[in-house]
Biopython code that builds the backbone (N, CA, C, O; Angstrom):
import numpy as np
from Bio.PDB.StructureBuilder import StructureBuilder

atoms = [
    (1, "MET", "N", (-68.552, -87.813, 52.029)),
    (1, "MET", "CA", (-68.957, -87.505, 50.676)),
    (1, "MET", "C", (-68.722, -86.034, 50.354)),
    (1, "MET", "O", (-68.392, -85.668, 49.226)),
    (2, "LYS", "N", (-68.900, -85.209, 51.370)),
    (2, "LYS", "CA", (-68.733, -83.773, 51.180)),
    (2, "LYS", "C", (-67.277, -83.434, 50.820)),
    (2, "LYS", "O", (-67.023, -82.578, 49.973)),
    (3, "ARG", "N", (-66.330, -84.113, 51.473)),
    (3, "ARG", "CA", (-64.905, -83.884, 51.176)),
    (3, "ARG", "C", (-64.577, -84.296, 49.737)),
    (3, "ARG", "O", (-63.797, -83.634, 49.053)),
    (4, "TYR", "N", (-65.175, -85.383, 49.298)),
    (4, "TYR", "CA", (-64.934, -85.879, 47.948)),
    (4, "TYR", "C", (-65.433, -84.885, 46.901)),
    (4, "TYR", "O", (-64.737, -84.615, 45.922)),
    (5, "LEU", "N", (-66.609, -84.352, 47.094)),
    (5, "LEU", "CA", (-67.155, -83.366, 46.160)),
    (5, "LEU", "C", (-66.340, -82.079, 46.178)),
    (5, "LEU", "O", (-66.138, -81.448, 45.141)),
    (6, "LYS", "N", (-65.870, -81.692, 47.372)),
    (6, "LYS", "CA", (-65.027, -80.497, 47.476)),
    (6, "LYS", "C", (-63.710, -80.714, 46.722)),
    (6, "LYS", "O", (-63.217, -79.814, 46.042)),
    (7, "PHE", "N", (-63.154, -81.916, 46.854)),
    (7, "PHE", "CA", (-61.906, -82.232, 46.148)),
    (7, "PHE", "C", (-62.111, -82.178, 44.631)),
    (7, "PHE", "O", (-61.263, -81.641, 43.918)),
    (8, "LEU", "N", (-63.198, -82.711, 44.141)),
    (8, "LEU", "CA", (-63.462, -82.715, 42.699)),
    (8, "LEU", "C", (-63.701, -81.322, 42.138)),
    (8, "LEU", "O", (-63.352, -81.046, 40.990)),
    (9, "SER", "N", (-64.293, -80.445, 42.937)),
    (9, "SER", "CA", (-64.586, -79.098, 42.449)),
    (9, "SER", "C", (-63.408, -78.133, 42.641)),
    (9, "SER", "O", (-63.402, -77.035, 42.085)),
    (10, "SER", "N", (-62.426, -78.546, 43.421)),
    (10, "SER", "CA", (-61.275, -77.677, 43.682)),
    (10, "SER", "C", (-60.386, -77.565, 42.448)),
    (10, "SER", "O", (-60.194, -78.541, 41.724)),
    (11, "GLU", "N", (-59.851, -76.381, 42.213)),
    (11, "GLU", "CA", (-58.957, -76.158, 41.075)),
    (11, "GLU", "C", (-57.507, -75.990, 41.514)),
    (11, "GLU", "O", (-56.655, -75.641, 40.697)),
    (12, "ASP", "N", (-57.216, -76.229, 42.768)),
    (12, "ASP", "CA", (-55.839, -76.163, 43.252)),
    (12, "ASP", "C", (-55.016, -77.242, 42.565)),
    (12, "ASP", "O", (-55.429, -78.399, 42.489)),
    (13, "GLY", "N", (-53.878, -76.862, 42.079)),
    (13, "GLY", "CA", (-52.996, -77.812, 41.415)),
    (13, "GLY", "C", (-53.186, -77.874, 39.907)),
    (13, "GLY", "O", (-52.402, -78.522, 39.215)),
    (14, "ALA", "N", (-54.205, -77.218, 39.392)),
    (14, "ALA", "CA", (-54.447, -77.284, 37.947)),
    (14, "ALA", "C", (-53.307, -76.625, 37.174)),
    (14, "ALA", "O", (-52.924, -77.105, 36.107)),
    (15, "VAL", "N", (-52.770, -75.545, 37.698)),
    (15, "VAL", "CA", (-51.653, -74.872, 37.034)),
    (15, "VAL", "C", (-50.422, -75.766, 37.040)),
    (15, "VAL", "O", (-49.672, -75.803, 36.065)),
    (16, "THR", "N", (-50.215, -76.482, 38.130)),
    (16, "THR", "CA", (-49.082, -77.406, 38.199)),
    (16, "THR", "C", (-49.212, -78.495, 37.145)),
    (16, "THR", "O", (-48.229, -78.846, 36.491)),
    (17, "VAL", "N", (-50.393, -79.022, 36.977)),
    (17, "VAL", "CA", (-50.616, -80.051, 35.954)),
    (17, "VAL", "C", (-50.354, -79.479, 34.566)),
    (17, "VAL", "O", (-49.758, -80.149, 33.723)),
    (18, "ASP", "N", (-50.790, -78.259, 34.325)),
    (18, "ASP", "CA", (-50.530, -77.618, 33.033)),
    (18, "ASP", "C", (-49.035, -77.509, 32.771)),
    (18, "ASP", "O", (-48.568, -77.821, 31.675)),
    (19, "TRP", "N", (-48.290, -77.070, 33.765)),
    (19, "TRP", "CA", (-46.843, -76.921, 33.597)),
    (19, "TRP", "C", (-46.153, -78.262, 33.391)),
    (19, "TRP", "O", (-45.205, -78.357, 32.612)),
    (20, "VAL", "N", (-46.612, -79.287, 34.071)),
    (20, "VAL", "CA", (-46.018, -80.615, 33.895)),
    (20, "VAL", "C", (-46.257, -81.106, 32.471)),
    (20, "VAL", "O", (-45.346, -81.652, 31.848)),
    (21, "VAL", "N", (-47.447, -80.921, 31.954)),
    (21, "VAL", "CA", (-47.761, -81.351, 30.583)),
    (21, "VAL", "C", (-46.950, -80.550, 29.570)),
    (21, "VAL", "O", (-46.398, -81.122, 28.630)),
    (22, "LEU", "N", (-46.872, -79.237, 29.750)),
    (22, "LEU", "CA", (-46.083, -78.405, 28.829)),
    (22, "LEU", "C", (-44.596, -78.764, 28.875)),
    (22, "LEU", "O", (-43.940, -78.828, 27.836)),
    (23, "THR", "N", (-44.071, -78.997, 30.070)),
    (23, "THR", "CA", (-42.662, -79.371, 30.197)),
    (23, "THR", "C", (-42.388, -80.715, 29.531)),
    (23, "THR", "O", (-41.366, -80.880, 28.865)),
    (24, "ALA", "N", (-43.283, -81.664, 29.705)),
    (24, "ALA", "CA", (-43.123, -82.970, 29.051)),
    (24, "ALA", "C", (-43.142, -82.832, 27.535)),
    (24, "ALA", "O", (-42.386, -83.514, 26.843)),
    (25, "ALA", "N", (-43.990, -81.965, 27.014)),
    (25, "ALA", "CA", (-44.048, -81.750, 25.567)),
    (25, "ALA", "C", (-42.752, -81.132, 25.053)),
    (25, "ALA", "O", (-42.237, -81.550, 24.016)),
    (26, "VAL", "N", (-42.221, -80.144, 25.765)),
    (26, "VAL", "CA", (-40.974, -79.494, 25.347)),
    (26, "VAL", "C", (-39.809, -80.479, 25.394)),
    (26, "VAL", "O", (-38.986, -80.509, 24.478)),
    (27, "VAL", "N", (-39.734, -81.268, 26.428)),
    (27, "VAL", "CA", (-38.659, -82.262, 26.535)),
    (27, "VAL", "C", (-38.772, -83.289, 25.411)),
    (27, "VAL", "O", (-37.761, -83.678, 24.826)),
    (28, "SER", "N", (-39.979, -83.725, 25.110)),
    (28, "SER", "CA", (-40.174, -84.693, 24.022)),
    (28, "SER", "C", (-39.736, -84.118, 22.677)),
    (28, "SER", "O", (-39.075, -84.803, 21.895)),
    (29, "LEU", "N", (-40.094, -82.882, 22.407)),
    (29, "LEU", "CA", (-39.673, -82.249, 21.152)),
    (29, "LEU", "C", (-38.158, -82.080, 21.088)),
    (29, "LEU", "O", (-37.558, -82.249, 20.026)),
    (30, "ALA", "N", (-37.544, -81.750, 22.212)),
    (30, "ALA", "CA", (-36.088, -81.607, 22.239)),
    (30, "ALA", "C", (-35.397, -82.939, 21.952)),
    (30, "ALA", "O", (-34.391, -82.983, 21.244)),
    (31, "ILE", "N", (-35.931, -84.002, 22.495)),
    (31, "ILE", "CA", (-35.346, -85.328, 22.239)),
    (31, "ILE", "C", (-35.512, -85.711, 20.772)),
    (31, "ILE", "O", (-34.582, -86.243, 20.166)),
    (32, "LEU", "N", (-36.670, -85.452, 20.198)),
    (32, "LEU", "CA", (-36.875, -85.738, 18.772)),
    (32, "LEU", "C", (-35.926, -84.927, 17.897)),
    (32, "LEU", "O", (-35.374, -85.449, 16.929)),
    (33, "ALA", "N", (-35.738, -83.662, 18.231)),
    (33, "ALA", "CA", (-34.811, -82.819, 17.467)),
    (33, "ALA", "C", (-33.384, -83.336, 17.603)),
    (33, "ALA", "O", (-32.627, -83.333, 16.631)),
    (34, "MET", "N", (-33.013, -83.778, 18.794)),
    (34, "MET", "CA", (-31.662, -84.302, 19.011)),
    (34, "MET", "C", (-31.404, -85.521, 18.114)),
    (34, "MET", "O", (-30.345, -85.629, 17.496)),
    (35, "PHE", "N", (-32.369, -86.424, 18.050)),
    (35, "PHE", "CA", (-32.189, -87.606, 17.199)),
    (35, "PHE", "C", (-32.098, -87.228, 15.724)),
    (35, "PHE", "O", (-31.312, -87.826, 14.989)),
    (36, "ALA", "N", (-32.880, -86.254, 15.277)),
    (36, "ALA", "CA", (-32.830, -85.828, 13.885)),
    (36, "ALA", "C", (-31.476, -85.206, 13.557)),
    (36, "ALA", "O", (-30.900, -85.491, 12.507)),
    (37, "ILE", "N", (-30.972, -84.370, 14.438)),
    (37, "ILE", "CA", (-29.669, -83.731, 14.221)),
    (37, "ILE", "C", (-28.554, -84.764, 14.266)),
    (37, "ILE", "O", (-27.624, -84.708, 13.462)),
    (38, "PHE", "N", (-28.639, -85.705, 15.200)),
    (38, "PHE", "CA", (-27.610, -86.734, 15.325)),
    (38, "PHE", "C", (-27.524, -87.583, 14.061)),
    (38, "PHE", "O", (-26.430, -87.867, 13.572)),
    (39, "ASP", "N", (-28.688, -87.990, 13.530)),
    (39, "ASP", "CA", (-28.683, -88.803, 12.304)),
    (39, "ASP", "C", (-28.091, -88.029, 11.130)),
    (39, "ASP", "O", (-27.310, -88.583, 10.357)),
    (40, "GLY", "N", (-28.450, -86.764, 10.990)),
    (40, "GLY", "CA", (-27.925, -85.952, 9.896)),
    (40, "GLY", "C", (-26.428, -85.733, 10.007)),
    (40, "GLY", "O", (-25.714, -85.798, 9.006)),
    (41, "SER", "N", (-25.952, -85.477, 11.205)),
    (41, "SER", "CA", (-24.517, -85.232, 11.367)),
    (41, "SER", "C", (-23.716, -86.512, 11.186)),
    (41, "SER", "O", (-22.589, -86.471, 10.693)),
    (42, "THR", "N", (-24.276, -87.632, 11.572)),
    (42, "THR", "CA", (-23.590, -88.910, 11.358)),
    (42, "THR", "C", (-23.460, -89.197, 9.871)),
    (42, "THR", "O", (-22.398, -89.618, 9.412)),
    (43, "ASN", "N", (-24.521, -88.975, 9.117)),
    (43, "ASN", "CA", (-24.471, -89.210, 7.674)),
    (43, "ASN", "C", (-23.466, -88.287, 6.997)),
    (43, "ASN", "O", (-22.730, -88.720, 6.110)),
    (44, "MET", "N", (-23.427, -87.017, 7.405)),
    (44, "MET", "CA", (-22.484, -86.087, 6.806)),
    (44, "MET", "C", (-21.051, -86.471, 7.167)),
    (44, "MET", "O", (-20.157, -86.400, 6.324)),
    (45, "GLY", "N", (-20.835, -86.871, 8.395)),
    (45, "GLY", "CA", (-19.502, -87.306, 8.811)),
    (45, "GLY", "C", (-19.035, -88.521, 8.031)),
    (45, "GLY", "O", (-17.868, -88.602, 7.645)),
    (46, "ASP", "N", (-19.931, -89.463, 7.795)),
    (46, "ASP", "CA", (-19.582, -90.645, 7.003)),
    (46, "ASP", "C", (-19.228, -90.267, 5.570)),
    (46, "ASP", "O", (-18.301, -90.832, 4.991)),
    (47, "THR", "N", (-19.958, -89.317, 4.996)),
    (47, "THR", "CA", (-19.689, -88.878, 3.629)),
    (47, "THR", "C", (-18.321, -88.219, 3.534)),
    (47, "THR", "O", (-17.570, -88.496, 2.598)),
    (48, "VAL", "N", (-17.985, -87.361, 4.473)),
    (48, "VAL", "CA", (-16.678, -86.689, 4.469)),
    (48, "VAL", "C", (-15.569, -87.716, 4.670)),
    (48, "VAL", "O", (-14.543, -87.656, 3.992)),
    (49, "ARG", "N", (-15.762, -88.653, 5.588)),
    (49, "ARG", "CA", (-14.758, -89.687, 5.829)),
    (49, "ARG", "C", (-14.501, -90.509, 4.565)),
    (49, "ARG", "O", (-13.353, -90.778, 4.213)),
    (50, "ASP", "N", (-15.580, -90.903, 3.890)),
    (50, "ASP", "CA", (-15.425, -91.701, 2.670)),
    (50, "ASP", "C", (-14.695, -90.914, 1.585)),
    (50, "ASP", "O", (-13.842, -91.468, 0.892)),
    (51, "TYR", "N", (-15.017, -89.634, 1.429)),
    (51, "TYR", "CA", (-14.355, -88.810, 0.420)),
    (51, "TYR", "C", (-12.871, -88.683, 0.719)),
    (51, "TYR", "O", (-12.036, -88.849, -0.171)),
    (52, "LEU", "N", (-12.545, -88.390, 1.957)),
    (52, "LEU", "CA", (-11.135, -88.209, 2.306)),
    (52, "LEU", "C", (-10.354, -89.514, 2.241)),
    (52, "LEU", "O", (-9.161, -89.510, 1.939)),
    (53, "THR", "N", (-11.015, -90.622, 2.520)),
    (53, "THR", "CA", (-10.339, -91.917, 2.452)),
    (53, "THR", "C", (-10.098, -92.345, 1.007)),
    (53, "THR", "O", (-9.048, -92.907, 0.696)),
    (54, "ASP", "N", (-11.050, -92.088, 0.132)),
    (54, "ASP", "CA", (-10.974, -92.565, -1.247)),
    (54, "ASP", "C", (-10.257, -91.611, -2.193)),
    (54, "ASP", "O", (-9.954, -91.988, -3.325)),
    (55, "THR", "N", (-9.981, -90.393, -1.763)),
    (55, "THR", "CA", (-9.388, -89.394, -2.638)),
    (55, "THR", "C", (-7.904, -89.231, -2.286)),
    (55, "THR", "O", (-7.539, -89.074, -1.121)),
    (56, "GLY", "N", (-7.070, -89.271, -3.311)),
    (56, "GLY", "CA", (-5.644, -89.081, -3.078)),
    (56, "GLY", "C", (-5.317, -87.618, -2.845)),
    (56, "GLY", "O", (-6.094, -86.731, -3.199)),
    (57, "ILE", "N", (-4.167, -87.375, -2.250)),
    (57, "ILE", "CA", (-3.758, -85.996, -1.944)),
    (57, "ILE", "C", (-3.563, -85.196, -3.231)),
    (57, "ILE", "O", (-3.757, -83.981, -3.244)),
    (58, "GLU", "N", (-3.180, -85.874, -4.306)),
    (58, "GLU", "CA", (-2.973, -85.172, -5.570)),
    (58, "GLU", "C", (-4.284, -84.592, -6.116)),
    (58, "GLU", "O", (-4.279, -83.557, -6.782)),
    (59, "GLU", "N", (-5.384, -85.254, -5.834)),
    (59, "GLU", "CA", (-6.679, -84.765, -6.314)),
    (59, "GLU", "C", (-7.188, -83.600, -5.466)),
    (59, "GLU", "O", (-7.901, -82.729, -5.964)),
    (60, "ILE", "N", (-6.826, -83.588, -4.208)),
    (60, "ILE", "CA", (-7.313, -82.547, -3.304)),
    (60, "ILE", "C", (-6.445, -81.293, -3.384)),
    (60, "ILE", "O", (-6.963, -80.176, -3.367)),
    (61, "TRP", "N", (-5.118, -81.475, -3.470)),
    (61, "TRP", "CA", (-4.210, -80.331, -3.423)),
    (61, "TRP", "C", (-3.177, -80.480, -4.543)),
    (61, "TRP", "O", (-2.463, -81.480, -4.618)),
    (62, "ASP", "N", (-3.114, -79.478, -5.400)),
    (62, "ASP", "CA", (-2.137, -79.472, -6.479)),
    (62, "ASP", "C", (-1.049, -78.474, -6.107)),
    (62, "ASP", "O", (-1.320, -77.275, -6.052)),
    (63, "PRO", "N", (0.184, -78.937, -5.849)),
    (63, "PRO", "CA", (1.243, -78.014, -5.404)),
    (63, "PRO", "C", (1.635, -76.993, -6.459)),
    (63, "PRO", "O", (2.173, -75.942, -6.110)),
    (64, "GLU", "N", (1.385, -77.261, -7.740)),
    (64, "GLU", "CA", (1.767, -76.308, -8.794)),
    (64, "GLU", "C", (0.847, -75.089, -8.797)),
    (64, "GLU", "O", (1.276, -73.993, -9.157)),
    (65, "THR", "N", (-0.392, -75.267, -8.406)),
    (65, "THR", "CA", (-1.325, -74.142, -8.410)),
    (65, "THR", "C", (-1.488, -73.515, -7.031)),
    (65, "THR", "O", (-2.163, -72.495, -6.894)),
    (66, "ALA", "N", (-0.888, -74.101, -6.024)),
    (66, "ALA", "CA", (-1.033, -73.582, -4.659)),
    (66, "ALA", "C", (-0.161, -72.340, -4.467)),
    (66, "ALA", "O", (0.911, -72.223, -5.059)),
    (67, "ASP", "N", (-0.631, -71.433, -3.646)),
    (67, "ASP", "CA", (0.152, -70.222, -3.326)),
    (67, "ASP", "C", (1.273, -70.604, -2.361)),
    (67, "ASP", "O", (1.087, -71.442, -1.478)),
    (68, "SER", "N", (2.409, -69.995, -2.534)),
    (68, "SER", "CA", (3.556, -70.285, -1.658)),
    (68, "SER", "C", (3.509, -69.429, -0.427)),
    (68, "SER", "O", (4.389, -69.529, 0.428)),
]
sb = StructureBuilder()
sb.init_structure("model")
sb.init_model(0)
sb.init_chain("A")
sb.init_seg("    ")
for serial, (resi, resn, name, xyz) in enumerate(atoms, 1):
    if name == "N":
        sb.init_residue(resn, " ", resi, " ")
    sb.init_atom(name, np.array(xyz, "f"), 0.0, 1.0, " ", f" {name:<3s}", serial, name[0])
structure = sb.get_structure()
């Protein structure tokens, strides 16, 4: 019983637990940020692709007004 009470009152390892919790929080936030950035970049890429596919070269570049 004495060993059990000593184990419960001991603070060894508490710093390790703190670091594990903080590291897990940072990794979780990084993963959430990655998904947010990925979704935004996918939507922007789709928009650019649609514009370039649906727009003729004459609308994008006019050779009469372009510099030689």
